[in-house]
C-alpha positions in Angstrom: -35.2 14.9 -12.4 -37.8 12.2 -13.9 -37.1 8.7 -14.4 -36.9 9.2 -17.9 -34.2 11.9 -18.0 -31.5 10.2 -16.2 -32.0 6.6 -17.6 -31.6 8.6 -21.3 -28.4 10.3 -20.0 -27.1 6.8 -19.0 -28.1 5.7 -22.5 -26.6 8.4 -24.3 -23.1 7.6 -22.2 -23.4 4.0 -23.1 -24.2 4.9 -27.0 -20.9 7.2 -27.3 -18.2 5.5 -29.3 -15.7 7.9 -27.7 -16.3 7.2 -24.1 -13.1 6.3 -22.3 -13.1 2.4 -21.8 -12.8 2.6 -18.3 -15.9 4.7 -17.6 -17.6 2.4 -20.3 -16.6 -0.6 -18.0 -18.2 1.0 -15.4 -21.4 1.6 -16.6 -21.8 -1.5 -18.3 -21.2 -3.1 -14.9 -24.3 -1.0 -13.4 -26.6 -1.9 -16.3 -29.9 -3.0 -14.6 -29.1 -1.2 -11.3 -31.4 1.4 -11.3 -30.3 3.4 -7.9 -26.6 3.5 -9.1 -27.6 4.9 -12.7 -29.8 7.4 -10.6 -27.1 8.5 -8.1 -24.8 9.0 -11.1 -27.2 10.9 -13.4 -29.6 12.6 -11.5 -28.0 15.8 -11.7 -24.8 17.3 -13.0 -22.0 17.6 -10.5 -22.6 20.9 -9.1 -20.4 24.1 -9.7 -19.8 26.4 -7.1 -17.9 28.7 -5.0 -15.7 25.6 -4.1 -15.7 24.7 -7.9 -16.2 20.9 -8.3 -15.7 18.3 -5.8 -17.5 14.7 -5.9 -16.4 10.8 -6.4 -14.8 10.1 -9.5 -16.4 7.7 -11.8 -18.6 7.5 -14.9 -21.6 10.0 -14.8 -22.7 13.4 -14.8 -22.5 13.5 -11.1 -19.1 12.3 -10.9 -15.7 13.4 -11.3 -14.0 12.3 -14.8 -12.3 13.8 -17.9 -15.7 15.0 -19.3 -17.0 16.7 -15.9 -13.2 18.4 -15.8 -13.3 19.1 -19.4 -17.2 20.6 -19.3 -16.0 22.8 -16.3 -13.0 24.2 -18.3 -14.8 25.2 -21.2 -17.3 26.9 -19.0 -14.2 28.7 -17.6 -12.6 29.5 -20.9 -15.8 31.3 -22.2 -16.0 33.2 -19.1 -12.5 34.4 -19.2 -12.8 35.1 -23.0 -15.9 37.2 -22.0 -14.2 38.8 -19.0 -11.0 39.7 -20.5 -11.0 39.1 -24.4 -7.8 38.4 -26.1 -6.0 39.3 -23.0 -7.0 36.0 -21.4 -5.4 34.1 -24.1 -2.2 36.0 -23.4 -2.3 35.7 -20.1 -3.1 32.6 -19.4 -4.3 29.9 -16.9 -2.0 28.4 -14.2 -2.8 25.0 -13.4 -1.6 22.8 -10.3 -2.4 19.4 -9.0 -2.0 17.1 -6.3 -1.4 13.5 -5.4 -4.8 12.0 -5.7 -5.7 9.4 -8.4 -6.5 11.0 -11.7 -5.0 14.4 -10.8 -2.2 14.9 -13.1 -4.4 13.5 -15.9 -7.2 15.9 -14.9 -4.9 18.9 -15.3 -3.6 18.1 -18.3 -7.1 17.7 -19.7 -8.1 21.0 -18.3 -4.9 22.4 -20.0 -5.6 21.2 -23.3 -9.4 22.2 -23.0 -8.1 25.9 -22.5 -5.7 25.2 -25.3 -8.6 24.5 -27.6 -10.1 28.1 -27.1 -6.7 29.5 -27.8 -5.9 30.2 -23.9 -2.5 29.4 -22.8 -2.0 27.0 -19.9 0.9 26.8 -17.4 0.8 23.3 -16.0 3.1 22.9 -13.0 6.0 20.2 -13.5 5.3 18.3 -10.5 2.8 17.8 -7.5 2.4 21.4 -6.1 0.5 22.6 -2.9 -2.6 24.8 -3.1 -1.1 27.7 -1.9 1.8 27.9 -4.4 -1.0 27.8 -6.8 -2.6 30.8 -5.3 1.1 32.6 -5.2 1.9 31.5 -8.9 -1.3 33.0 -10.4 0.0 36.4 -9.1 3.4 35.5 -10.0 2.6 34.8 -13.4 0.2 37.7 -13.7 -2.2 35.2 -14.9 -6.1 35.5 -15.6 -6.6 32.9 -13.5 -5.9 29.4 -11.9 -7.0 25.7 -11.4 -6.2 23.3 -8.7 -7.2 19.8 -9.2 -7.7 18.3 -5.7 -10.3 17.2 -3.3 -8.3 18.7 -0.2 -8.7 16.3 2.8 -11.7 14.1 1.3 -11.2 10.4 1.4 -9.5 8.6 -1.9 -12.5 8.2 -3.8 -13.0 12.1 -4.3 -11.2 14.7 -6.6 -12.0 18.0 -7.2 -11.5 21.2 -9.3 -10.9 24.6 -7.9 -11.0 28.0 -9.7 -8.9 31.0 -8.8 -9.3 34.7 -10.0 -6.4 36.7 -11.2 -5.5 37.8 -7.3 -5.0 33.9 -6.7 -8.0 34.0 -4.7 -10.9 31.2 -5.0 -13.9 32.7 -7.0 -16.8 34.1 -5.3 -20.6 33.6 -6.0 -20.9 36.0 -8.9 -18.0 34.4 -10.9 -18.9 30.7 -9.9 -22.5 31.4 -10.9 -21.0 32.9 -14.5 -19.1 29.8 -14.9 -22.0 27.7 -14.3 -24.2 29.2 -16.8 -21.2 28.9 -19.5 -21.0 25.0 -18.6 -24.5 24.7 -19.1 -24.2 25.2 -22.9 -22.5 21.9 -23.2 -25.2 19.7 -21.7 -23.9 16.4 -23.8 -20.8 14.4 -24.1 -21.1 15.4 -28.0 -21.6 19.3 -27.2 -17.9 19.6 -25.5 -15.4 21.3 -28.1 -12.9 19.1 -29.8 -10.0 19.0 -27.7 -6.5 19.9 -29.2 -3.9 17.7 -28.9 -0.7 17.7 -26.5 1.9 17.8 -29.7 -0.3 20.5 -31.2 -0.8 22.7 -28.4 3.0 22.7 -27.5 4.0 23.5 -31.2 1.3 26.4 -31.0 3.0 27.6 -27.9 -0.3 27.2 -25.8 1.0 24.4 -23.5 3.7 25.4 -21.1 5.3 23.8 -17.8 5.9 25.8 -14.6 9.1 24.5 -12.9 11.9 25.3 -10.3 11.7 29.2 -10.8 8.0 29.0 -9.5 8.9 26.5 -6.4 12.0 28.7 -5.5 9.8 32.0 -5.5 7.2 30.5 -3.5 9.5 29.0 -0.9 11.4 32.5 -0.9 8.0 34.2 -0.1 7.3 32.0 2.5 10.7 32.3 4.2 10.1 36.0 4.5 7.1 35.5 7.1 9.8 34.0 9.4 9.9 35.8 13.0 12.4 34.0 14.9 16.3 34.7 14.3 17.8 32.6 16.7 19.1 29.5 15.1 20.1 27.8 18.2 16.7 27.5 19.3 15.5 26.0 16.0 18.2 23.3 16.2 17.2 22.2 19.4 13.4 21.4 18.5 12.8 18.0 17.1 9.9 17.5 14.9 8.5 14.7 12.9 6.3 15.7 9.9 4.3 13.4 7.6 2.7 14.8 4.5 0.2 12.1 4.3 1.1 10.6 0.9 0.4 14.3 -0.4 2.2 17.2 -2.3 3.6 18.7 1.3 7.1 16.7 1.4 9.2 18.9 -0.6 7.9 22.6 0.2 7.7 22.1 3.7 11.1 20.1 4.4 12.8 22.4 2.1 11.3 25.6 3.8 12.0 24.5 7.2 15.7 23.2 6.6 16.1 26.9 5.0 14.5 28.4 7.9 17.2 26.4 10.5 15.8 23.5 11.6 18.1 20.5 11.7 16.1 17.9 13.2 13.1 17.3 10.8 12.3 13.4 10.6 10.0 12.7 8.0 7.3 9.6 8.8 8.8 7.3 6.1 5.8 5.0 5.4 3.7 8.4 4.4 6.5 10.1 2.8 5.7 9.1 -0.8 2.6 10.6 -2.9 0.0 7.8 -3.0 -3.4 8.5 -4.3 -5.0 5.6 -2.5 -3.8 7.3 1.0 -2.9 3.4 1.8 -1.9 3.9 5.3 -5.0 6.0 6.6 -8.7 5.8 6.3 -8.7 9.5 5.4 -5.8 11.9 4.7 -7.6 14.8 7.1 -5.4 16.1 9.9 -8.7 17.3 11.4 -8.8 13.4 12.4 -7.2 11.9 15.2 -6.4 8.7 13.4 -4.6 10.3 10.6 -1.7 11.4 12.7 -1.3 8.3 14.9 1.4 6.8 12.9 3.4 10.1 13.2 2.9 10.2 16.7 4.3 6.5 17.4 7.3 7.4 15.3 7.7 10.7 17.6 7.4 8.9 21.0 9.9 6.6 19.4 12.5 9.3 18.7 11.5 11.7 21.8 10.1 14.4 19.4 8.8 17.6 20.8 6.3 18.1 17.9 4.3 16.5 15.0 3.1 17.9 12.1 0.9 16.4 9.4 -0.4 18.3 6.2 -3.5 17.2 4.2 -2.8 16.2 0.5 -2.8 19.7 -1.0 -1.0 21.2 1.9 -3.2 23.8 2.6 -4.2 22.5 5.9 -1.8 21.2 9.0 -2.5 19.3 12.2 -0.3 19.1 15.1 0.3 17.3 18.5 2.5 18.3 21.1 4.6 16.2 23.5 3.5 17.2 27.4 6.1 15.0 29.0 4.2 11.9 29.1 2.3 11.5 25.8 1.2 13.5 22.6 -1.6 15.7 22.9 -3.5 16.6 19.7 -4.4 20.5 19.5 -7.8 21.7 17.7 -7.7 24.0 14.8 -9.0 26.8 17.1 -6.3 26.0 19.8 -3.4 26.2 17.1 -4.9 29.4 15.2 -5.0 31.0 19.0 -1.1 30.0 19.4 -0.3 31.4 16.2 -2.2 34.5 16.7 -0.2 35.2 20.1 3.0 34.1 18.5 2.8 36.3 15.5 1.2 39.6 17.3 3.8 39.1 19.9 6.8 39.2 17.3 5.6 41.4 14.8 5.5 45.3 14.6 1.7 46.0 14.3 0.3 49.0 13.1 -2.8 51.0 14.0 -4.7 49.5 11.1 -3.6 45.8 11.7 -6.4 43.1 11.2 -6.8 39.6 12.1 -9.9 37.5 10.2 -11.2 34.4 11.2 -14.6 32.9 10.3 -17.8 32.9 12.0 -17.4 29.2 13.3 -13.8 29.9 14.3 -13.6 30.1 18.5 -13.6 33.7 20.2 -10.0 32.8 21.8 -8.1 34.1 18.9 -9.9 37.2 18.9 -9.7 37.9 22.6 -6.0 37.6 22.0 -6.1 39.9 19.0 -8.0 42.5 21.1 -5.5 42.5 23.8 -2.7 43.3 21.3 -4.6 46.2 20.0 -5.7 44.1 16.7 -8.9 44.9 15.0 -10.7 41.4 14.2 -12.9 40.9 11.1 -15.5 37.8 10.9 -16.2 36.5 7.5 -18.2 33.5 6.2 -17.0 29.8 6.5 -14.4 29.5 3.6 -10.9 30.9 2.7 -12.1 32.8 -0.2 -14.0 35.4 2.3 -10.4 36.0 4.0 -8.7 36.2 0.5 -11.4 38.6 -0.9 -10.8 40.9 2.5 -7.3 40.8 1.7 -7.5 42.2 -1.9 -10.1 44.7 -0.7 -7.4 45.8 1.8 -4.7 46.1 -1.0 -6.9 48.0 -3.1 -8.1 50.4 -0.6 -4.8 50.7 1.4 -6.7 50.7 4.7 -5.8 48.0 6.6 -2.8 45.7 7.2 -3.6 41.8 7.2 -1.7 40.1 9.9 -3.3 36.8 10.0 -6.1 34.7 8.8 -7.4 31.6 10.2 -10.3 29.1 10.2 -11.1 26.4 12.6 -10.8 23.5 10.3 -7.0 23.7 10.2 -6.5 26.7 7.7 -3.8 29.3 8.7 -2.0 32.3 6.6 0.3 34.7 7.6 1.6 37.2 5.1 -0.1 38.0 1.6 2.2 36.1 -0.7 -1.1 33.6 -0.9 -4.8 34.6 -0.8 -5.4 31.1 0.6 -4.7 29.0 3.6 -1.0 27.9 3.5 0.0 24.8 5.5 3.8 25.7 4.1 3.7 29.0 6.0 1.8 27.7 8.9 4.2 24.5 9.5 7.1 26.9 9.6 5.6 29.4 12.1 4.2 26.6 14.4 7.6 25.2 14.6 9.0 28.8 15.2 6.6 29.3 18.0 7.4 25.9 19.2 10.9 26.7 19.6 10.6 29.9 20.9 8.7 28.9 23.9 10.9 25.6 24.2 14.0 27.9 24.9 11.8 29.5 27.6 11.3 26.4 29.3 7.6 25.7 28.1 5.6 23.7 25.3 2.8 25.0 23.2 0.3 23.6 25.8 1.9 25.3 28.8 1.6 28.4 26.6 -2.1 27.7 25.8 -2.7 27.4 29.6 -1.5 30.8 30.1 -4.0 32.2 27.3 -6.9 30.2 28.8 -5.8 31.8 32.1 -5.5 35.2 30.7 -8.7 35.2 28.4 -11.0 32.3 29.5 -11.3 28.6 29.2 -12.8 28.6 25.5 -14.0 25.1 24.8 -15.1 24.1 21.1 -16.4 21.2 19.5 -17.5 19.9 16.2 -20.2 17.2 15.2 -20.3 16.2 11.3 -23.1 14.1 10.3 -22.5 12.1 7.0 -25.5 12.0 4.7 -24.3 10.7 1.1 -26.2 10.6 -2.2 -29.6 12.1 -3.2 -31.5 11.3 -0.1 -28.6 12.6 2.1 -29.0 16.1 0.3 -33.0 16.0 1.1 -32.4 15.0 4.4 -29.9 17.9 4.9 -32.3 20.2 3.4 -34.9 19.0 5.4 -32.8 19.4 8.7 -32.2 23.1 7.9 -35.7 23.8 7.1 -36.8 22.2 10.4 -34.4 24.1 12.4 -35.4 27.6 10.8 -38.9 26.8 12.0 -37.9 26.3 15.2 -36.8 29.2 17.9 -35.8 27.6 20.9 -35.4 29.7 24.2 -33.0 27.1 25.1 -30.6 24.5 23.7 -29.0 21.9 26.1 -29.4 24.0 29.3 -27.9 27.4 27.3 -30.5 30.2 27.0 -30.5 31.3 23.7 -30.6 35.1 22.9 -30.4 35.2 19.3 -30.5 33.0 16.3 -28.6 34.5 13.3 -30.0 33.2 9.8 -27.2 34.1 7.5 -29.4 33.3 4.4 -30.7 36.5 5.1 -27.5 38.1 4.5 -26.5 39.4 8.0 -23.7 41.4 9.4 -22.6 42.7 5.7 -21.8 39.2 4.6 -23.1 37.4 1.8 -26.2 35.3 2.2 -25.4 31.7 3.2 -27.1 28.7 4.8 -25.7 29.1 8.0 -27.7 29.4 11.4 -26.0 30.5 14.4 -27.5 30.3 17.9 -26.0 33.1 20.2 -26.3 32.1 23.8 -26.8 34.8 26.8 -23.7 34.1 28.2 -21.6 34.8 25.0 -21.4 31.5 23.7 -22.7 30.0 20.5 -23.7 27.0 18.3 -23.8 27.1 14.6 -25.2 24.9 11.8 -24.3 24.3 8.1 -24.2 22.2 5.6 -20.5 21.5 4.0 -20.1 22.7 1.0 -17.2 20.1 0.1 -18.8 17.0 1.4 -22.2 15.0 1.9 -22.3 16.4 5.8 -24.1 18.7 8.0 -21.8 20.2 10.8 -22.8 21.2 14.3 -20.0 23.6 15.5 -19.9 24.4 19.4 -18.2 27.5 21.6 -18.4 28.2 24.9 -16.3 29.9 27.8 -16.3 28.7 31.4 -14.3 29.5 34.5 -12.3 25.9 33.8 -12.1 23.5 31.2 -13.9 21.1 33.0 -16.8 23.4 33.2 -16.8 24.6 29.5 -16.8 20.6 28.5 -19.6 19.6 30.4 -21.8 22.3 29.0 -20.6 21.6 25.4 -21.7 17.6 26.0 -24.8 18.9 26.9 -25.4 20.8 23.8 -23.9 18.0 21.9 -26.7 15.7 23.5 -29.4 18.1 22.7 -28.5 17.8 18.8 -28.2 14.3 18.6 -32.2 14.1 20.6 -33.2 16.6 17.8 -31.8 14.4 14.9 
């Protein structure tokens, strides 16, 4: 975008008499700061398969009421094109998390839909993303929206769209919505938004309440696998919702499943969009669970659970007799695969689905149980798409799907990762193994001895702003030019460029280096944050050997960067 264009955009926003006062103050405060004006207006916040996600604030490249209205107007036109009058009747279900402005954005989205004659069904309280996925099916709605930025820092918010099956939209739908959004280039192009009072009077705006919460919880409880109540009562758990949406659904489900010693961390109990006790509400990060771990040590807990703000991811720490040990998403996923497959009756067409950057340990476990494994691109929507295909074709039985980034799903009640069902099953498997004198760490060691010592690592490099986007693109371009024979001492047998559409998967900006001994390294820009990520996975005869080889790989990457 030229200097003239982004400055003109800024000026048009300043001249709009209807601009929200808070946003106007922001823009007045950056007058003369050309770099800040550029960052806010050099592009429109991009709408993709992850919907919208960005820092909140004034500007076309920020999350605000106008960005939400524009995206929702695009969605409304898309739905009317796809479903006609049926879209108006079926409507759209809307959920929101605890972030700053989430409830406001949810209402703006609903009223924008109402302005097109489309009914909106908005949850009456903070609601987890997996419940939104469930409710779209339960309601038989035409689509769903959830206002969340998942585990991003407090400055962010986002907007995710779900199709009629409760699965995040795929590329074709996202492109169609983006095309419709581009009909609304300026604030003055946006449709006249109906008032809340008028929307209610016209039977367009509805609230969803306890019926839906109870139905979701019932569907989750149906995935339970442990009947022994004594074992459940013997497990002591510390849980933190990290100031998000998980408190009511997670604790309610655990209590109904028979767990009696659930201790909620008080300092992180209440919803708070500033996430005042953590730097980032991301259970993938060690720091996020430290307060819960300290409380767990104080009360002698067996297990610590932490869910992210929209309660679709869960991180855990396990007591080993001396201290709490944090488990990675790969380790928890492998343990869940082992527990679920050992407890369920598995048919001949059973399938476990994982992403291409997820450890092969879970795949090895699944194969040992005679279960087929399918790999998909990063993003749970690709797992959801497979599930929808299974239901249409009746050719496979979905058992479990997971990704290394702490997202898991057992059961088909949702078409997205679900930290509510995952929390319940993690507690069940911890109780199951405790009854046999084991911890989850003990069982994990047994799995390593049986299948090999798989070691994984992840390096994320944050490169914010327009310059950061350019730098990430340059890194990916440079990597595509190079075809190394070895990386960090690992002989490279093949380089897979998923931009070419490999293995029957859609095109994706991912490179995967396959090593001669069966390990791999993958590189991809994040779809939701200004980051480029390097994933490492190797197998050794011991954890020490595998860790040493991983470290050499990481060093080689840092030297390249």
